[in-house]
C-alpha positions in Angstrom: 218.5 97.0 206.7 216.8 100.0 208.1 214.8 98.2 210.4 218.5 96.2 212.1 219.8 100.2 212.6 216.7 101.0 214.2 217.4 98.0 217.3 218.8 98.8 220.5 218.6 102.5 220.4 217.9 102.7 224.3 221.3 100.9 224.7 225.0 102.2 225.2 227.9 100.0 224.7 230.3 101.0 228.0 233.1 98.3 227.5 233.8 95.1 225.8 236.1 92.3 225.6 236.4 90.7 222.0 237.7 87.8 220.8 241.2 88.8 219.8 241.5 90.7 223.2 240.5 88.6 225.6 243.1 86.4 226.7 240.6 85.3 229.6 238.1 83.2 227.8 239.3 83.9 223.8 236.3 82.2 222.6 234.0 84.5 223.7 232.8 88.3 223.1 231.7 90.2 226.1 229.9 93.4 226.7 229.4 95.8 229.1 226.3 97.9 228.3 224.1 100.7 229.7 220.1 100.3 228.9 217.7 103.2 229.2 220.5 105.2 231.0 220.2 103.5 234.3 220.3 99.7 234.1 224.3 97.8 233.7 223.7 94.9 232.0 226.5 92.3 230.8 226.2 90.2 227.4 228.4 87.3 226.4 228.3 86.3 222.6 228.9 82.8 221.6 231.8 81.8 219.1 231.3 83.1 215.9 227.8 84.3 216.7 227.8 88.2 215.2 229.9 87.6 212.7 231.2 90.0 210.9 235.0 91.7 211.3 236.1 92.3 214.8 236.3 95.7 214.8 232.2 95.7 214.1 232.0 93.7 217.0 233.3 96.9 219.6 232.0 99.2 217.6 228.8 100.3 219.0 226.2 101.7 216.2 227.3 98.5 214.2 226.9 96.4 217.0 223.8 97.4 218.9 222.1 98.0 215.4 223.0 95.3 213.1 224.7 92.3 215.2 223.4 92.2 218.1 219.6 91.0 218.7 217.2 93.7 220.1 217.2 93.8 223.6 214.8 91.6 225.7 212.9 93.1 229.0 213.0 92.9 231.9 215.0 93.5 235.0 217.9 90.9 234.0 221.8 91.9 234.7 223.2 88.7 232.2 222.8 87.7 228.8 223.8 85.0 226.2 223.5 85.6 222.9 224.4 82.8 220.7 222.0 81.5 216.8 218.9 79.9 218.0 219.0 76.3 216.9 216.1 75.6 215.3 215.9 79.0 213.3 219.6 79.6 213.3 218.9 83.4 213.7 221.2 85.5 216.5 219.1 85.3 219.3 219.3 85.8 223.1 219.3 82.2 224.6 219.4 83.2 228.1 218.4 86.0 230.3 219.1 85.9 233.9 219.4 88.1 237.2 222.3 87.1 238.5 224.2 88.5 242.3 226.9 89.9 241.2 230.0 90.2 243.7 231.1 93.8 244.9 234.3 95.2 246.6 233.5 94.6 249.9 236.0 96.9 252.1 233.6 99.9 252.4 235.8 102.2 254.9 235.1 105.4 253.3 231.7 107.0 253.7 231.1 108.7 250.5 229.5 106.4 248.2 228.5 107.7 244.5 226.8 106.5 241.5 229.2 106.0 238.0 226.6 107.0 235.9 226.6 110.3 238.0 230.5 111.0 236.2 230.8 113.1 233.2 233.7 111.3 231.3 236.9 114.1 230.6 240.0 111.8 230.0 239.8 108.2 228.8 243.0 106.2 230.1 242.2 102.9 230.3 239.3 100.8 229.5 238.4 101.3 233.4 240.4 104.2 234.4 239.4 107.8 233.6 239.5 111.3 234.7 236.4 113.1 235.1 233.6 115.4 236.7 231.2 115.0 239.2 229.0 117.9 240.7 229.5 116.9 244.2 233.0 117.0 244.2 235.7 119.7 244.3 233.7 122.5 242.5 233.6 120.0 239.4 237.4 119.4 239.0 238.6 116.3 237.6 238.9 113.1 239.8 240.2 109.9 238.9 237.0 107.2 238.6 238.5 103.7 238.3 236.4 100.8 238.2 236.0 96.9 237.8 235.0 96.5 234.5 234.9 92.6 234.9 234.3 90.3 237.2 237.7 89.5 237.3 239.3 92.8 238.1 237.3 92.8 241.2 240.3 91.3 243.6 242.4 94.3 242.3 239.9 96.8 243.4 239.5 95.2 246.2 243.2 95.5 246.9 243.5 98.7 246.1 240.6 99.8 248.0 242.1 98.2 251.0 245.7 100.0 250.1 244.0 103.4 250.2 242.5 102.8 253.9 245.8 102.3 255.0 247.9 105.1 253.7 245.0 107.2 254.4 246.0 110.6 255.5 249.7 109.9 255.0 250.0 111.3 251.7 251.7 108.8 249.9 249.6 109.1 247.7 246.2 110.8 246.0 243.3 111.6 248.6 240.7 108.8 248.1 237.0 111.0 247.9 234.8 107.8 247.7 233.5 104.4 246.6 231.6 104.2 243.3 228.6 102.2 242.5 227.2 100.5 239.7 224.3 102.3 239.3 222.0 103.8 242.4 221.9 102.0 245.0 224.0 99.1 243.0 227.3 97.1 244.1 230.3 98.9 244.6 232.9 98.4 241.8 235.3 101.0 242.1 236.7 104.1 243.4 237.3 108.4 243.1 240.9 109.8 244.0 242.3 113.0 243.7 243.2 113.6 240.0 247.3 114.0 240.5 247.3 117.9 238.0 250.8 118.9 237.1 252.5 115.8 237.3 254.9 113.3 235.4 256.2 109.9 235.4 259.6 109.3 237.5 262.7 109.1 235.8 266.3 108.5 237.0 267.0 111.7 238.0 264.1 111.4 240.6 265.8 108.2 242.9 266.0 110.2 245.6 262.1 111.6 245.9 260.9 108.2 244.7 263.1 106.5 247.6 261.9 108.6 250.1 257.8 108.4 249.1 258.3 104.3 248.4 260.6 104.3 251.8 257.2 105.9 253.7 254.9 103.2 252.6 257.1 100.6 253.6 256.8 102.1 256.9 253.9 100.8 257.0 254.8 97.2 256.0 253.2 97.1 252.5 254.6 96.6 249.5 253.6 98.7 246.2 254.0 95.3 244.1 254.4 97.5 240.7 257.3 99.8 241.1 257.4 100.5 237.4 258.1 104.3 236.7 254.8 105.3 236.0 253.5 104.7 239.0 255.9 107.6 240.9 253.9 110.8 239.9 256.9 113.9 240.5 255.2 117.4 241.0 256.6 120.7 241.1 259.0 120.8 243.7 260.1 117.2 243.3 257.3 115.9 245.7 256.4 112.4 244.7 253.1 110.6 245.2 252.8 107.1 244.5 249.6 105.6 242.7 248.2 102.0 241.6 247.9 100.2 244.5 246.4 97.0 242.8 249.2 95.1 243.8 250.0 96.3 247.1 249.6 94.4 250.4 251.2 93.6 253.7 254.6 92.1 253.2 257.5 90.9 255.0 260.7 92.8 255.9 262.5 90.7 253.2 260.0 91.4 250.7 260.2 95.1 251.1 264.3 95.5 251.0 263.8 93.1 247.8 261.2 95.9 246.0 263.3 98.5 247.3 266.4 97.7 246.3 264.6 97.2 242.7 263.8 100.9 242.4 266.9 102.4 240.4 266.4 100.2 237.8 262.6 100.4 237.1 263.3 103.9 237.2 266.0 103.4 234.3 264.1 101.2 232.4 263.6 103.3 229.3 260.0 101.2 227.9 256.9 102.3 228.2 255.6 99.5 230.6 253.3 100.7 233.3 252.5 103.7 231.1 249.2 105.0 229.0 248.7 107.0 226.5 245.8 109.8 227.3 242.9 110.2 224.9 240.6 112.7 224.7 237.1 111.2 224.5 
């Protein structure tokens, strides 16, 4: 057991999607890992290959020290783990270097390495408030990335939306693109952290209607008008966030969205909200 615990000491778990969490491919476990402090690699495991309890499969020390086999050396970025058909031991059956897609609309001049951010608050698996030595005197900013390949279309849409609203004051200020490692593909963006704000409620209808109307003047539909996407600052100034579903739309679609705003603000559920967790 002591030998097992010494495995993969140079590997850090960045994100995981286990069998019970994964609606895309419920038979596999997916892992995003950092090797040697600078190489991001993706590892998928075959159904049942790792064994153990589900919690062990996303708890870094047990996953890396006991369940996953030693990482092969080399400049690979995707690996597949399963039981070796001859030895029945868990092993890397395949590793390969795959050209991974990234965000294509690189409209902003700034690019920042994801690994240079210091995590402060974890909001979702791919959204966090962070600091960076080159931004805002190290004040918190929002960093959002596509953790998994199937999330890239949402990141592409949100990046484009920020380009369309740039300078309008409708949303937070876009501060730059985020790369996966130094000079890597672009997987996300960094934006202004909206300080001292709260989610909107029924009493904020007029401010929310005005903010959404400004977006609609650009012929852009927000796409998700839950109350947590309307942040109210002191003085009742409303800022829109979360443009993953935003897109250019017809006047009828914009009108339908505006008509649904009042009901969304009155929704008592926590749909669309996040619980901030200190890391």
